[in-house]
C-alpha beads as a LAMMPS data file, in Angstrom:
LAMMPS data file: protein, C-alpha beads

86 atoms
85 bonds

1 atom types
1 bond types

-500.0 500.0 xlo xhi
-500.0 500.0 ylo yhi
-500.0 500.0 zlo zhi

Masses

1 110.0

Atoms # bond

1 1 1 8.720 1.763 6.900
2 1 1 6.251 -0.434 8.806
3 1 1 4.468 -1.353 5.597
4 1 1 7.772 -2.295 3.940
5 1 1 8.682 -4.571 6.840
6 1 1 5.242 -6.167 6.530
7 1 1 5.791 -6.872 2.833
8 1 1 9.170 -8.426 3.594
9 1 1 7.596 -10.640 6.236
10 1 1 4.881 -11.579 3.760
11 1 1 7.513 -12.966 1.372
12 1 1 9.132 -14.850 4.248
13 1 1 5.742 -16.219 5.307
14 1 1 5.043 -17.501 1.802
15 1 1 8.447 -19.165 1.605
16 1 1 7.947 -20.799 5.022
17 1 1 4.260 -21.525 4.351
18 1 1 3.313 -20.092 7.742
19 1 1 -0.263 -18.880 8.260
20 1 1 0.656 -17.199 11.546
21 1 1 3.413 -15.196 9.893
22 1 1 1.071 -14.254 7.012
23 1 1 -1.435 -12.853 9.509
24 1 1 1.258 -10.935 11.398
25 1 1 2.671 -9.564 8.144
26 1 1 -0.811 -8.553 6.952
27 1 1 -1.360 -6.696 10.225
28 1 1 1.891 -4.779 9.695
29 1 1 1.015 -3.957 6.081
30 1 1 -2.455 -2.703 7.007
31 1 1 -1.137 -0.804 10.028
32 1 1 1.575 0.862 7.953
33 1 1 -0.905 1.829 5.248
34 1 1 -3.330 3.235 7.803
35 1 1 -0.580 5.481 9.181
36 1 1 0.774 6.497 5.788
37 1 1 -2.477 7.464 4.050
38 1 1 -3.601 10.238 6.456
39 1 1 -0.061 11.615 6.514
40 1 1 0.020 11.861 2.733
41 1 1 -3.384 13.559 2.697
42 1 1 -2.201 16.051 5.299
43 1 1 0.925 16.756 3.291
44 1 1 -1.147 17.335 0.151
45 1 1 -3.519 19.594 2.049
46 1 1 -0.793 21.711 3.649
47 1 1 1.327 22.101 0.520
48 1 1 -1.521 23.105 -1.819
49 1 1 -2.972 26.493 -2.592
50 1 1 -6.068 27.014 -0.394
51 1 1 -8.149 27.985 -3.446
52 1 1 -7.247 24.752 -5.256
53 1 1 -7.161 22.485 -2.220
54 1 1 -10.326 20.533 -3.043
55 1 1 -9.212 19.784 -6.587
56 1 1 -5.751 18.742 -5.442
57 1 1 -7.176 16.473 -2.746
58 1 1 -9.484 14.907 -5.346
59 1 1 -6.583 14.266 -7.704
60 1 1 -4.646 12.751 -4.791
61 1 1 -7.507 10.352 -4.032
62 1 1 -7.808 9.470 -7.727
63 1 1 -4.095 8.697 -8.001
64 1 1 -4.309 6.563 -4.860
65 1 1 -7.200 4.557 -6.309
66 1 1 -5.451 4.221 -9.668
67 1 1 -2.321 2.911 -7.923
68 1 1 -4.372 0.200 -6.210
69 1 1 -5.912 -0.801 -9.561
70 1 1 -2.592 -0.821 -11.427
71 1 1 -0.941 -2.638 -8.507
72 1 1 -3.491 -5.424 -8.780
73 1 1 -3.065 -5.521 -12.536
74 1 1 0.683 -5.997 -12.130
75 1 1 0.651 -8.115 -8.971
76 1 1 -1.797 -10.788 -10.057
77 1 1 0.184 -11.816 -13.185
78 1 1 3.357 -11.875 -11.064
79 1 1 1.565 -14.066 -8.542
80 1 1 0.664 -16.526 -11.299
81 1 1 4.327 -16.742 -12.375
82 1 1 5.770 -17.289 -8.897
83 1 1 4.118 -17.040 -5.516
84 1 1 6.816 -14.850 -3.943
85 1 1 7.257 -12.356 -6.831
86 1 1 4.660 -9.719 -5.880

Bonds

1 1 1 2
2 1 2 3
3 1 3 4
4 1 4 5
5 1 5 6
6 1 6 7
7 1 7 8
8 1 8 9
9 1 9 10
10 1 10 11
11 1 11 12
12 1 12 13
13 1 13 14
14 1 14 15
15 1 15 16
16 1 16 17
17 1 17 18
18 1 18 19
19 1 19 20
20 1 20 21
21 1 21 22
22 1 22 23
23 1 23 24
24 1 24 25
25 1 25 26
26 1 26 27
27 1 27 28
28 1 28 29
29 1 29 30
30 1 30 31
31 1 31 32
32 1 32 33
33 1 33 34
34 1 34 35
35 1 35 36
36 1 36 37
37 1 37 38
38 1 38 39
39 1 39 40
40 1 40 41
41 1 41 42
42 1 42 43
43 1 43 44
44 1 44 45
45 1 45 46
46 1 46 47
47 1 47 48
48 1 48 49
49 1 49 50
50 1 50 51
51 1 51 52
52 1 52 53
53 1 53 54
54 1 54 55
55 1 55 56
56 1 56 57
57 1 57 58
58 1 58 59
59 1 59 60
60 1 60 61
61 1 61 62
62 1 62 63
63 1 63 64
64 1 64 65
65 1 65 66
66 1 66 67
67 1 67 68
68 1 68 69
69 1 69 70
70 1 70 71
71 1 71 72
72 1 72 73
73 1 73 74
74 1 74 75
75 1 75 76
76 1 76 77
77 1 77 78
78 1 78 79
79 1 79 80
80 1 80 81
81 1 81 82
82 1 82 83
83 1 83 84
84 1 84 85
85 1 85 86
């Protein structure tokens, strides 16, 4: 939720061309991500079979990294089309 609000503020900051709002929005995005990531890891850990926990946690980390790569691959072309699209 916090991260989503940060992304919304980021769009608003770009439209208003406000550096202060960009920094505030970035703080919300980073804060939301830092709260979400450990929660997702805990959920993966608790819901997995104890004998397969290491493999499942590794797959979870791999999917997280892949999402950041794919997100950049999608976001950068959108950014070139229009500044507020990503």
